C-alpha positions, 0 to 999 in steps of 0.5 A: 502822433507823438512817440508816447502815443505811438508806443501806447498803441503798439503796446495795446495792439501787441496785448490784443494780438492785433500786432504779432509778438513773435520776431519777424522771419525776415525784415526788408526795407524799401521805399513806401508807395503810400500804404498804411503803417500797421502799428500807428495806422497812418499813411507811410508817405510815398518815398519814406522808408518802410520796414516790411516784416515777415511773420512766421505764421502761415497766411499772415501777410507782411507787416508794414511799418514806418522805421520808427514804428518798427523800432518801437514794435521791437522794443515793446515786443521784447519788453512784453515777452520779458514781463510774461517770462518774469510772470511765469517764473514767479507763478 
């Protein structure tokens, strides 16, 4: 999957609450063991770096993302928050 497609997938997941828009409380990097990336839905290969993000909502499990997907999620999350704030300011 190319980066533009990943960015679009992440944006859609943020807009439909399938990915959290709030900042992770804590982020940990570790070696993956073959789990699925919550952003792009592909497998994070064994030995690849995975980013585990702990969200604030009780009961939610940690996000597991490829490093690049984590970076795109952060960019898209901030972009969406800015757009919502601008929309609220003009309303």
